N, C-alpha and C positions, 0 to 999 in steps of 0.2 A: 620786785622781781617780776611780777606779772606784767607790770607796765613795760619792762624791758622786752618781754616776750611779745607784747602787743606791738611795740615799735618795730621789732625785727620782722614780724609778719607784715606790717604795713609797708615797710621798705621793700620787702620781697614782692608784695602784690602790685606795687607801682610798675613793675617790669611787665605786667600783663597788658597787652594792647589788643587782644583778640576781641572782636565784636561778635557777640553770640546770638545768632538767630534762634538757637535752641531755647533760649530763655523765653522769647516771645511765643514760640510754638508750644512750649510746656504750659504756659499760662492759658493759651487758647484751648488746649486739650482739657485742662482742668475745668475751664468754664463750660465747655461743651458737655462734658460728662456730668458735672454737678447739676446742670440744667435738665438733663435727660433721665437721671436715675429715678426709678419708680419705687419709692420707699415702701408703699403699701404692698407692692408685689414682693419686695425683699422680705418683709415681715411675714407674708404668707408662705414663702419658701421656708423660712425658719420654723414656722408652726408645723408645716407638713413634715419636715425632716424630724423634728422633735417628736411628733406624734408616733412615728415608727421606731426611731432609735431609742426612745426611752425604755423600750422593752429589752433592748440589747441582746436579742437572739439572732442567730444567723438567718433564719427565714425572714425576719424583719429587716436585716441588712440587705437582703435581696430585694425586698419591697422598696427600700430607700433608693438603691441603685437604679431600679427600673423607673421609679418616679422621677429621679433626676434626669435619666435618659429621655423620658417623655418631655420634660421641661426644656431640655437643651434642643431637642428636635423641633419643638414648637417655636422656640426662639430663633430658629433658622441656622443653627450651628451644623457643621458638617462632620462626617465620620464619627457620628455618635454611636457608642457601643457600651455594652455591659460585659466586663471581662470576668470570667469565673476563675479567679485565682484559687489554687488548692488550699483546702483547710482539712488536711488529712493527718496532721500530727507528725509527719516525717519529712515532707518536702523542704528543701533548703533554698533560700534566696540570700545571697551574700553569706553571712555567718549566722543568719537567723533561721530558726526552725518554724515552719508554719504550724499554727495551733490546730487542734481538732475543732470541728464545728460543734455547736451547742444549741440546744433548744430546751425550753421549759414551759410546761402548761400551768403549773400551780406550785406554790410553796407556802408553808405556814410554820410559825414557831409559837408554841403556846405554853404557858406556865401551868403545871399541874400541882406542884407543892412548893412552898406553902400556899394555902388558898389565897389567891391574889385579889386585890381590888379590881373592879371591872376594867379600869384603864390600863392595867398591866396584864390582863388575862391573855391577850394576843399581842405578842411582841413584834411579830413580823408577818405581813401578808403581801405576797408578791403582786396580787391583783390590785391592791390598793397602793402599794409603794414598791415598785419593781426594784429600786435600789437597795431594799432591805435584804435581797439575796445576792450573793457574790456571783459574778459571771464565771461560767464553767463549773459552778457548784455541782457536785455529784448527787445522784439520786439516793433516796432512802427506799427500803422495801415499801410495797404498795400501801400498807397500813401505817407507815411512819415508824419512828423509833422513839422510845421513852428512855431517858437517861439522866444521870446526875450531872450537874454543871460544876466544873472545877475551875476556880479562878487562878490563872497562872500569871497574872499581873503583866509585867513588861516583857514576859516571854524570854528570859535569859536562857541561852542554850544549856549552860552548865546546870541550871536548876531543872529544866525540862527533862534532861537526861536521867534525873533521879526519880521522876514521877512514874507511876503506873496509871496510864490514861486509858487502858483497855476498857471499851464499852462506855466511855464517858465523853462528855462534851467539854472542850477546853474554851474558857472565856479569857480573852487577852486584851490588854490595852496597848499592845504593840501592833505594828502593821502585820497582819496575819500571814500575808503572802511570803514574808521573809522566813517564817518558821513552819510553814505548812508541811513541808516534806518531813520535818522532824516530828511534828505532832502526829502525822500519819504513821510514821515509823514506830511511835510509842503506843499506837493502837487507838487513838482518839477517833470516835465516830464522826465527829464534826467539830466546828469552831463557831463561837460567837464573838464577833468583833465589836469592841467598844472604842476603838481608835477613831478619831475624826480630825480633820484639818481645822474645823471650827467648832469647838465645844460650846460656843454661845448659841448655836442652832439646836436648842434643847430638844426639839421634837422632830428633828430631821435625821435621815439615815445617811451615814457615810457609805459611798459605793466602792466595793472591792472589785476591781477589774483585772487583777493579776492573781492567777491561781495555778500557775505551773509549779512543779517541783524544782525545776532548774532555771526557769526564766519567767517571762511575762505570761504567755498563753500556755494552756494545758496541752501537752503533747502525748504521743503514744507512750505507754508505759508509766505515765505519772499516776500518783495516787488520786483517789476521787472522793475524799470526804466532802460533806456539804459545808456551807458557810453562810451564816446569817450575820447581818449587822443589826445592832439595836441602837436606839437613840440615846443621847447623853442622859436624859431623864430616866429612861428605862434602866440604863447601866447603873445609875445611882441607887435605884430601888433594889436591883438584884444584889449589889454589893452590900447594901444595908441589911438585907435579909441574912446574908452569909456572915456579916459582922455580928449579928445577933445569935449566931450559932445554929441557924436553920439550914437544913439541906434543901437545895433548890433542884427540883426535877422538872424537866420540860419535855414536850413532845414536838419532834421535828418531822415534817412531812415535805418531801421534795419530789415532784414528778418532773424529772429532767432527763435528758439523754445526751450523750457525747457520741459523735459519729463522724465518718469521713464525708466531708461535703465540700462546699466552696465558700470563699470569702470574696464576694463580688464587689467590683468597683466600676464606676462610670467615668467615661471621658468623652469629650467632644471638642471641636475645633472651629474657631473663626478663621476661615481660610485667608492666607496672604495672597499676594499677586504672583507668586511663583517661586520664591525662595524656599529651599528645603529647611531653612532655619525656623525655630519656634521660640516663643517666650511662654513660660508656663506659670500657671497658678495652681497650687495644690493645697488641699486641706482635708482633714479626715472626717468621715462619717463614723458610724458604729460606736458612738458613746451616748450615754443616757441624758446628757444635759442640753439645755437650750443654749447656754453660753459656751459650753464645751461639748460639741462644736457645731450645733445647728446654725449659729450666727455666722461662723466662718464659711460654711458651705453656702448659706444664703447670699452672703456678700459676693462670693465668687460667681455664683450663677447670675445674680443681677448685674455684676460687672460685665460679664460677657454678653448678656442679653442687651444691656445698654449700648455696648460697643457695636453689636450687630445692628441695632436700630439706627444708630448714628451713621454707620457705613451704608446701610440699605437706603437711607433717606438722602444720602449725598452730603450730609453735614460734616462727615469726616471721610477722607479718602481711604480706600482699602489699604491696610498696612502691607509693607513688603514681606514681613515674616508672618507666619501663622501664630495664632494665640490659642493655647490649649488649656482646658480645664481638666483637672484630675481630682475626683472625689473618691476617697478610698479609705480602708481601714488604716489607722495610723501605723506607720513603719511597715507592717506586713504587706499592705497594699502598695505603698510606694516602692518598697524593695522589689516586689514582683514586677511592677511596671518598668523599673530601671533594668532589671535583668532580662526582661523579654523584649526590650526596645533599645538595644545598644546604639544603633545608628541614629535613632531619633534623639536619644540623650546626647550624643556627640554634637548634634545640631541644635541643642537647646541652649541659647545664649545667656539666659537669665531666668530666675524664678522668684516668686513671692509666695511664701507659705502662710496660709491664713488659718491659724489655730488660736483663737482669742475670743474673749467676751466682748460684748458691746454694752458696757455698763452705763448707768445713769450719769448725766453731766454733773449733777449736784453732789455726787459722792466722791470722796477722795480716791486718788490713784486709778481712776477710770480713764485717764488720758493715755494715749498710745505711746508705747516704747518700741523702738525698732532695733531688734537684735541683728547685728551685721555679720559679715563673713569672718571666718577665722583668718588669722594672719597669713597662713600658708596660701590662702585663696584671695588675698587682698585684691579688690576690684574697684573700678569706676562705679560699679553698682551701688556701693556704700555711699559715695558722695552724691550720686544722683538721687538715691532714696531720701537722704536728709534734705536735699534741696526741694524735692517734691513735697516732703512733709512741711517744710517751712512755707512754701508757696501756698499750699492748701490750708493749713491750720491757721495761718495769719488771716485768712478770709473769714473763718468761723470763730476766731478769737479763742482758740483752745491751745493749751500747752501740749508739747510733745517731747519725747526724749530719745536718746540713743543709748545702746548698751553693747558691750562686746559679745562675741559669739557665745552661745550657750546651747548645750544639748537639751533635749526635752520634747522635740517634735520632729517633723519631717524636713527641717532645714539642713539636714546632713547632706543634701545634694551638693553642697560646696566642697565636700570631700574630694581631693584631687583625683581619686580613682573614678569619680563620677564626672566632676568638672563643670558643674553648673553653679555659678555664683547665685546665692540665695539669701534673701532677707526675710525676716519674720516679725511682723507687727504683733504686739501683745499688750494687754491691759488687764487690770483687775476688774472684777465685777462689782467692786465697791464693798458690798457685803460678801465675804468670802464664801462662795458656794461651790468651789471646785470639787468635782466628784462627790456630789451630795444631792440628795433628793430635793433640796431647796433650789436647785438650778433649774428654774422653770421660766417659760416665756414672759411672764409678767415682770421679770427682772431685766428684760432687754429694752434698751433705750433706742427708739428708731433713729434718733439723731446720731448716736454713735455708730449704728449700723450703716447709716448713709456715709459717714466719714470713712468707714472701712471700705465700703463699696467704691467710693470715688477714688480713694488713694490706690486701690487695687486696679481699677480700670485705667487710671492715668498711667500708672507704672507699666502696665502691660502694653498699652497702645503706643506710648512714646517710644519704648525700646523696640517694639515690633516694627515701627515705621522709621526708626532712626537711619539716616544716611551718613555720608562722609562728613558733611558739615556739622551734623549733630554730634558725631563721634569726636570731632575736634573740640566742640564745646564741652562735651563730657570729659575730655582730657583736661581741660582747664578747670572744671569742677574738681576733678581728682587732684590736680595740682594745688588748688587753693586749700582743699582739705588736707593735703599732704603737708603744707607749711605748718598748719596747726598741730597735726599729729607729731611732726618732728620736734617742734618747739616744746610740746607737752612732754615728750619723752625725755628731754634733757632738764626740764624744770626741777624735778626733785633733786638732781645732783648739784645743780646750782645752789639750791637752798641749803643742802648739806655742806657744801664747800665753805660757805660763809660762817659755819659754826664748828668746823672741824678742829679738833684739839691738837693734832700733831701731824708730822710728815707722813707717817704710816697711813693714817686715815685719809689724808689728801691723796696719796698715791693710789689707794684703792678706789676712792671716789672718781679720780680721773680715769682709771681703767674701766670701771663699770659704766661711767657716763659715756665714754667714747664707744664702748661696745654697744650700749643701748642705742646710741645715736646712729651708728653704722647700720644696726639692725632696722631701726625705724625708717631710715632713708631708703634702704633696700626694699622694704615693704611698700613704701609710697611710690617708689620708682615702678614697682610691679603694677600698682593700681593705675598709674598713668598709662603704662604700656598696654594694659588689658583692653583698652578701647579698640585695639587692632582686631579684636575678635568680631566687632561690629563692622569695621571698615579697614581691611588690611592695608590699604594704601595711605591711611591718614598719617601725617608727619607729626610724631610726638617728640622728635629730637629736641626741639627748644625747651619743651616742658621738662624733659628728663634732665637736661643740663641745668635748669633752674633748681631742680631738686638737689642735684649734686653741689651746686653753688651754695644753696641754703644750708646744706649739711656742713660744708666747710666753714661757713660763717658761724654756725652754732658751736662747732668744735672749737673754733678760736675763742668764742665767748666763754666756753667752759674752761679752757686752759687759762684764760685771763683771770677768771674768778678764782681758780685754784692758786695761781701764782700771787694774786693780791692777798689772799688769805695767808699764804706762806710768808709773804713780806710782813704782814701785820704780826705774825708769830715770831718774827726775827729769825727765820730759818735760813741758814746759809746755803744749803744745797738746793738744786733745782728739783722740782717735783716731776717725777716720771711715773707713768702708769705701771702699776704692779698688780698682776692677776692674783686671784685668791688661791689658796692652797687646793690641790686636787681633791675632789670628792672621793673618799675611799670606796663608796658604794658603786662608783663608776670605773673601778680598776678593770682594765681590759676592754672597756666599752668602745674605745677608739678602734679596736680590731674587729668589731662586729657590725654587720650590716643586716638590717631587718628588711626582709622582702615580704610584702603582703600577698596573700593568696586570693583575696576577694575584696570587694568594695564594702563600705559601711563599717559600723562599729562591731565590737566583739562582746556579745551578751553572755558567752559561755553556756548557752542553753542546751548544749549537747553534753554537758559535764555535770554530774551531781555535785551539789554544794560541798559535800564532805570530801570531794576529790580535787578541790581547787587549791589546796595547800595554803589556804588563808587569803588568796588573792581575790580582789573584788571583780564583779562583773563590770564590763566596760560599756554596757548598753546605753546608759544615760550619764556617764561620768565625763564631764567636760575635759578634765585634765588628761584622762586616758585617751579620749578621742583626739585631743589636740596632738598628743605625742604620736599617735598612730598616723594622723594625717601628714606629719612631717617625714614619715618613713617612705621614701621614694625609691628604695632599692639601690640608692647611690650614696646617700649620707650615712656615715657611721653612727652608731648608737650614741656616742658621746656628743656628736653634733646635734642629733635629734633632741637630746635632753637639754642641751644648751639653748636651742631655739624655743623649746617648750617653755623653759623658765624665763626667757626673755619676753615671751608673749604673755605668760600668766603670772610671773613673779616666782620668787624662790620657794622651795619646798624641800622636804626630806624624804620624799617617796623613793623607794628602791626601784627605779625604772629598769636597771640591768636585771635584777631578779625577776621582775614582772615579765619582761620580754623573753628571758630565758625559759620561764615557765610556759609562756605561749608557744615557744619553739618546741619544747618537750611534748606538748599536747597537740602539736600539729596545726595550730592556728596561724602561725607565721613560719617563714623559713629564715633561719639564721645562717649567714654566710660570713666567712672570714674576709676581712679587708684585704684586697690584693696588694 
């Protein structure tokens, strides 16, 4: 079956006669950038950002933003500025509420009873291990507090509701941010977190950076208990004492403050020759790790510094479009930037989000994976990104991968209400140190950092300088990728057809396969046509016709496979496509249209958890974000759900109930289908 698909693609590709100057130019851009990147300087940037952000206080975030502004200014970038986004706990950008600013001078957690061995006397010391204190942790009275520790295990809500935690400290093996509001409601003074993404890091601290009652950041009116993390080894000792029937008492001292301040971010531009359009690279500061995300910020800064040096020396011509760097707090900063610069965003033709480690070459899973655009925003940018990755990584002999769109960082700019196709390279750090005190500069591989820098710079420069001829080449890249995507979409149905047991199954396979095929062809048609954003006059008609022809050929292939199977089963009647039975959860959905009120995802951070009627936050949920993106104010809800399931696969989620809930709470507007 795969051989048949390969033959189909090869036949289709023979129709391409376009000679691509873009291919040669991309190779020359990669070569120029790779030869100019100053990796020692990139590593220095990484160290400097880490040295400030590892304390993860808002004054340190301001220091980081001002440091990056100085670097960009010294590198020759233009329009460099530090923007003081609000951190007042009430301001809204999109559907997200800005957090309060936070600062801390000192924090310690010490064991008083039972008398501990010296190694367990001090469980946490912010000055020695900042990650041992949760971000936005509330203060204690000046002299600290002494209290008994109660182990609540996995933190099940039904069990917590039965506990009296007044004046006590809750120790949990569940993610504490998810139950923080309930622990505060039950009177807990504070929380000890024993959850960690990597329990093998026995002497390292998990970093808790989500401490709001209703969402990520702590906002006005939220509770303010303190929160410490302890290491896996310390957690084992604490639980061992309790298992022996001993009462554990600790002293917690936190000198912190929550206040109305700013969440500053830095931006600068490599000027183009006059076009108002821009290409953007963005990545977040304001986290405690070297890999997450000092490496990403360093790669962006060195990418633009490299391009500025190449342009200033005449080795590369100044691009047509400007290239912008945005280094900000994750989501909160990018949302503010988008809201405050609507015209600039409309003129941002593409973006690359750099939020990733730069792990050691010799460790598994440290190669880069490129997360592409959601299907609603299918773009030539996906095909270009993978061609760039192929051309560069073949030079250094390193694998690379692609992956479908996923929420998790600032790549949400591909949301149609924003409209900037955005890709996101990501890798593992090898040893999993995400949100952990073990995420330190000595785990950064300069070779991976160079890879990230070169790919970022080449992506930005090629698209910033692309002309009509380049756009035509990019359309051909999108076409070639489209053939593969369309063939892959029908492959599972071809496989199923040859093992179908009866006419009913064959009829359903034919329906589902043709539906998926039509969907896939439509998405790839959009990807080809999207190059017009770079060059409105480029003729993509022939490429679009080839997509349609290939779709027809694959449909005939599927019908032939289904009919051959029917013949082998000695079925007399012809196989016709039969749709599935209607989903009872979608009754009436064809009469509803969802109209969005703002851009971005729906974290529900203006709504207490116990008022959400059991519905999840959509802050980081890829399925909920995908469905939201398909809501264009014209499609009815049944069509939105159909498209979401075609993109992500079947599910039993009650989308109708979810969107009706959002409508009741005022997050979207529900209108009747005219």
